[in-house]
N, C-alpha and C positions, 0 to 999 in steps of 0.2 A: 607635784605638780598635776591635779585633778585632772578626770578627763572633762569638766567643763572649761577648764584654760586653756586645755588641747587644741592647736591653728587645727583650720577647716585645709584641710586639703584638697582641691578638685584636679580630678584628672581629665585629660579630655580622654572619649568616650572610643575603646577601639572602631575600628571598623570591622563588623561580622567577615566571617572570611564568604565568600560567594559559595551558594548552594549547588552543589553538583547535578549533575544530568547525568542519569542512566540510560541503558541500552533502549526501554522503553517508551523515554521521554524524546529519546532522537527519532526512534522511527516515527515517532507520532508527527511528529515534526516533515518527516520525510515524505507522510502518507498526505501530509498537506500541502506543502509544493508541489508532489506531483499531481493533488485533484486540480491546484491552482495553474500547472502548466495545460492539464487536460481543457480547464475552462479559458485557455489564451489569455490570462492575466500576466504568465513569465513565459518569455524564448523557453528552447531545450538547451541552449546553451548555456541560459540562466539559471533552466531546474538542474543540468549536469554539477555548474559551477557550485551552487549554492546545497546541491544534496551531499557532494564531497564535504561541505562547511557543515555540515547539520551531523556526517559521522563522527568528524574528526573533533566534534563541539563539546565541551568537557565541564559545562559550567548553563544554568537555565540562562541567562545575560546572553551567552551567546547563541542558543537555540532562539529565542527573543526576537533576537536581531534580522532572523533571517526570515521569518514572518512580517513582521511589524508593517509591512508596506502594501498587507495583504488582506487590511482591514477584518472584521470583527471574525471571532469564529462563527461557522454555524451551531443551528442550536444541536445540543447534545441528542444524540441517536437513542431511543428506547431499546429497550430490553431483547424485544423482537427485532431491533435491528442493527444486531450486533454482528461485526461481520465474520466473517469464518477465515479465520489464519492458520496455514500448512504452512509449516516451515523446517527445513531440513538442510542438510550438510552433506551429507553422505548414502544414509538411505533414500529408502522406495515408499514416499505415502499413494495411496490407492483410495478416491471417496468415488463409492460407486454403490451400487445396488439402489434400496430406498432411503431417498434423507429430502431435507426439507431444503429447497434451496434459499438463502438470504440475497439482501440486493446486494452485497458487495462482499468480493472475496480476492482474500490475497496470497499470493502463493509465490514462494521465495525459495530457491535450492540454490545451494554450493556447485555438487557434484552430484547430487540424486537424482532420481525420478518422482515427479509427480504426478499423476494422474485424476481430473476431474471428468468424471463418466457422467453424464448428465441423463443418460439412457433412460433410466425409471428413475429418477427424482420429480419430487413434488416442488412445482416453481410458483408463487403464486402472487409475483411480482409479472408484471412486462419489461421491466429491464432488470439489467444483473450488469456491473460491473465487476468485473476480473481485472486486477494487478498483475502482472507478475515480472521478477527478475528472477532470472538463475544466472550464474559464472559457467561453468564448461558443462553443468545438469540440462535437463529437460523438462517440461512442461506439456501436458498433452491435454486437449481438450476435447471429449467427444460431445456430439450434441445431437439431439437428435431431428428426423424429419422436421420440416415447418419451422425450426430456430433459425434466427440468421445470427450472425458473428462480423463486426463491427471492429475494425482496427485502428483504435482512437491518433488522433494525429500526433498527441504527444509521446509518441510510442518510442524507441531509438533503433538501430538497427535490425532495421523493418526487411532487411534481406533475409532475417533469420527468425524469421515468422513467415510459417508456413500454416495458408488457410485452404481448405477443401471444404468450407461450407459457406453456405449462401450469404451474403451481407446484407439480406432483406429477411426478415419475419414475415412469415405468414399472417393473414391477420388474427388475433386472438392469440399467437405466440410468442415467448419471450425473444428480447434482442438484447444479445450479449455484448456487452462494449470492454473487448479488450484494452488495457495499456500493458505494452507487453517494451520491458527491458533487459535482453536474452544480453551477455557477453562473448561469451564465445561458445555458448550452449546455444539450445534450440528451441523455439515453442512453436507446436506443431496442432493444430487445430482440423476437426474429419467432420463432416457429416453422417451419424449413423444410417446403417442400410434400412430400406423399410422392408416391415417385418421379420 
């Protein structure tokens, strides 16, 4: 039998396996959910539920379902708007001295300590968002005189967020909005002394 005489056998196309999501994909969805909660699109109970599902998700489809009803993504931020991301499990991270403050900072720690000292920092923005998540660790913010720090209403375990900073910024000074999610750890905020 020649090749021309062989019957054509068509097989049903096999479904391609679903693409698997990675840690960065899960973090991106978690950030989007936190922002949605801060904007009042979802409530705190739903935020907790969706975050749990996001961190357990294995595929892109599972992640997409969690943000499908939140509308289109906002326009991508430019390179100069890249967030400062500080993550540690047990070590200490100290961000201090002269540094440029981005519009958004993400600080996450398991059992370590993260210190964000803004006293010598250069801040070209009038509003800065700091998103904090800590297990048993601590995150400390030190802001200069004149700056204000507002605790966002989407924050959880607010009894473990201690602020000794003013809530309103002086004219021309930055206002920091803190979105805090401490578990058994603490978020502490203080205003630097004059001089």
